[in-house]
C-alpha positions in Angstrom: 0.1 -0.1 -0.1 2.9 2.5 1.0 4.5 1.7 -2.4 1.4 2.4 -4.6 0.9 5.7 -2.6 4.5 6.6 -3.4 4.3 5.6 -7.3 1.0 7.9 -7.3 2.6 10.7 -5.6 5.6 10.4 -7.9 3.2 10.5 -11.0 1.4 13.5 -9.5 4.5 15.2 -9.1 5.8 14.7 -12.7 2.1 15.5 -14.0 2.5 19.0 -11.9 6.3 19.4 -13.2 5.1 18.8 -17.0 2.2 21.3 -16.7 4.4 24.2 -15.0 6.9 23.4 -18.0 4.4 23.6 -20.5 3.0 26.9 -18.9 6.6 28.3 -18.9 7.3 27.4 -22.5 3.9 28.9 -23.5 4.6 32.2 -21.5 8.2 32.3 -23.4 6.9 31.7 -26.9 4.2 34.5 -26.1 6.9 36.7 -24.8 9.0 36.0 -27.9 6.2 36.7 -30.5 5.5 39.9 -28.4 9.1 40.8 -29.2 9.0 40.1 -32.7 5.7 42.2 -33.2 7.3 44.9 -31.2 10.6 44.8 -33.2 8.5 44.5 -36.5 6.7 47.7 -35.8 9.7 49.6 -34.7 11.3 48.5 -38.2 8.1 49.7 -39.9 8.1 53.0 -38.0 11.9 53.4 -39.1 11.1 52.5 -42.7 8.4 55.0 -42.8 10.7 57.8 -41.5 13.5 56.9 -43.9 11.2 56.9 -46.9 9.6 60.3 -45.7 12.8 61.7 -45.2 14.4 60.6 -48.8 10.8 62.0 -50.5 11.6 65.3 -48.4 15.2 65.3 -49.9 14.1 64.5 -53.4 11.5 67.1 -53.4 14.0 69.7 -52.3 16.5 68.5 -54.9 14.1 68.9 -57.7 12.8 72.4 -56.4 16.6 73.3 -56.6 16.9 72.1 -60.0 13.9 73.9 -61.2 15.6 77.0 -59.6 18.9 76.3 -61.5 17.0 75.8 -64.8 15.2 79.1 -64.4 18.2 80.8 -63.7 20.2 79.3 -66.5 17.5 80.4 -68.9 17.6 83.7 -67.6 21.5 83.9 -67.9 20.9 82.7 -71.4 18.7 85.3 -72.4 20.7 88.1 -70.8 23.6 86.7 -72.8 21.8 86.7 -76.2 20.6 90.2 -75.5 24.1 91.3 -74.8 25.4 89.7 -77.9 22.6 91.3 -79.8 23.6 94.7 -78.2 27.4 94.0 -79.1 26.7 93.4 -82.6 24.4 96.4 -83.2 27.3 98.6 -81.5 29.8 96.8 -84.0 27.5 97.7 -86.8 27.3 101.2 -85.6 31.0 101.4 -85.1 31.8 99.8 -88.6 29.3 102.6 -90.2 30.9 105.5 -88.2 34.2 104.5 -89.2 33.4 104.1 -92.7 31.6 107.7 -92.6 34.8 109.3 -91.0 36.9 107.7 -93.8 34.8 109.2 -96.4 34.8 112.7 -94.8 38.5 112.6 -94.5 38.9 111.4 -97.9 36.5 114.3 -98.9 38.4 116.9 -97.2 41.9 115.6 -98.6 40.6 115.5 -102.1 39.1 119.3 -101.5 42.7 120.4 -100.0 44.4 118.8 -103.1 42.0 120.3 -105.8 42.5 123.6 -104.1 46.1 123.0 -104.5 45.8 122.0 -107.9 43.5 124.8 -109.1 46.2 127.5 -108.7 48.9 125.8 -110.9 46.1 125.1 -113.6 45.4 128.6 -113.9 48.9 129.6 -114.5 49.0 126.8 -117.3 46.0 128.2 -118.8 47.5 131.9 -118.8 50.6 130.4 -120.5 48.5 128.5 -123.1 47.0 131.7 -124.0 50.0 133.7 -124.0 52.0 131.2 -126.3 49.1 129.9 -128.3 49.3 126.3 -127.0 46.3 124.3 -127.3 45.7 120.3 -125.7 44.9 117.7 -128.0 43.2 115.2 -125.5 41.5 115.3 -122.1 41.9 112.9 -119.2 40.2 112.1 -116.0 41.4 110.2 -113.2 39.6 107.8 -110.6 41.5 106.7 -107.8 40.7 104.2 -105.0 37.1 103.8 -106.4 34.7 101.4 -104.5 33.9 99.3 -107.4 35.0 95.8 -108.6 38.2 95.7 -110.8 36.4 92.7 -112.9 33.5 94.8 -113.6 35.8 98.0 -114.3 37.7 96.2 -116.9 34.4 95.2 -118.6 32.9 98.5 -118.6 36.2 99.6 -120.1 36.0 97.2 -122.9 32.6 98.3 -123.5 33.2 102.1 -124.1 36.7 101.9 -125.6 37.0 103.5 -128.9 33.5 104.9 -128.8 31.9 108.5 -128.7 31.7 110.0 -125.2 28.0 110.8 -125.9 26.9 107.4 -127.0 29.2 105.9 -124.0 27.1 108.0 -121.7 24.1 107.0 -123.2 24.8 103.3 -123.6 25.8 103.3 -119.8 22.7 105.0 -118.7 20.8 102.1 -120.3 22.9 99.8 -118.3 22.1 101.6 -115.2 18.4 101.1 -116.0 18.9 97.4 -116.7 17.9 97.7 -120.2 21.1 96.8 -121.8 23.8 94.3 -120.5 27.6 94.7 -120.5 29.4 91.6 -122.2 31.4 89.5 -119.5 33.5 86.4 -119.6 33.1 83.2 -117.7 30.1 81.0 -116.3 27.7 84.1 -116.6 23.9 83.6 -117.7 23.2 84.8 -121.2 21.4 88.2 -121.9 19.3 89.6 -124.8 20.9 91.0 -127.9 24.0 90.3 -129.9 26.0 89.2 -126.7 26.5 85.8 -125.6 26.6 86.6 -121.4 26.6 89.6 -119.5 25.7 91.5 -116.5 24.1 94.7 -115.0 27.3 96.3 -112.7 25.1 99.1 -111.9 27.6 100.7 -109.0 30.7 100.5 -111.3 28.5 102.0 -114.2 27.5 105.1 -112.1 30.8 105.7 -111.3 31.9 105.6 -115.0 29.0 108.0 -115.7 30.1 110.4 -113.3 33.9 110.3 -114.6 32.7 110.4 -118.4 30.6 113.6 -117.6 33.4 115.3 -116.0 35.7 114.4 -118.7 33.2 115.8 -121.1 33.1 119.2 -119.4 37.1 119.1 -119.2 37.3 118.6 -123.1 34.6 121.4 -123.7 36.8 123.6 -121.5 40.0 122.8 -123.4 38.0 123.7 -126.9 38.1 120.1 -128.0 36.0 118.9 -130.9 34.1 115.7 -129.4 33.0 114.7 -132.8 36.6 113.8 -133.9 37.5 112.1 -130.4 37.3 108.8 -129.0 37.5 107.2 -125.6 40.6 105.5 -124.0 40.1 103.6 -120.9 42.4 101.5 -118.3 41.3 99.9 -115.2 43.8 98.5 -112.6 43.3 97.3 -109.0 44.3 99.6 -106.2 45.5 99.0 -102.6 42.6 97.0 -101.0 42.4 97.8 -97.3 41.3 95.1 -95.0 37.9 95.2 -93.3 37.2 95.2 -89.8 38.6 92.2 -88.0 41.0 91.4 -90.9 38.8 88.6 -92.4 38.1 90.3 -95.9 39.2 93.0 -98.1 37.3 96.0 -99.6 37.1 96.4 -103.3 39.3 99.4 -104.8 40.0 100.3 -108.4 42.0 103.1 -109.9 40.5 104.2 -113.4 42.1 106.3 -116.1 39.8 107.6 -119.0 41.0 109.8 -121.8 39.6 111.5 -124.8 42.2 111.0 -127.6 42.0 112.3 -131.4 40.6 109.5 -133.9 43.0 108.4 -136.5 41.5 109.1 -139.8 42.5 106.3 -142.4 
């Protein structure tokens, strides 16, 4: 009987020990689950905070980019405006310099003309005294702002012609009614020529010089009907343009009225 009671007591103790161990294990498992949940919540909160911080930083960077782009646009617009202003200033300075050069040349020519008038008067007086008479008239054009190639073509066009006929033909050219023959790959024109052009600027200079030559011939009492034209065109010294990229066109001209040789 005593042994049975002892065995029953031992079994009861074992059962109690097993129950307590189970309860302790369940408590430990519950506590671990709680800890894991708490850790997961904390990690989620940290991730949310990090995401929010990253989003704020990205927004700030985008705003800065927008500001930088606006500033670059403003700077580009200012630079373009300044470049336009500089170009306008350059154009004005070039025009002013050309006008100043023209004024200086005109003043110099006036001074030269005034100086040359006195010896001409003396020559005329001596011619009247000794009965001398000129047989030809001449006019010179120096550093004219025309193309030498076009001037040579116009010289070939008026050479050995009557001065009045030459002026009339050149006036037609200035009105683009008559073409001047020229060599090269140039389009054909109407008339008895293969190819030609209308060098209006050069023709106007020739008309001015021919009228001056005609006046000189009349003053020297030359018979225009018995005279013919002689013309020579040469290239002049060509000054450089602004910044030295290209050169201006310059030409020397010498036109004479010489007597016709009767055969």
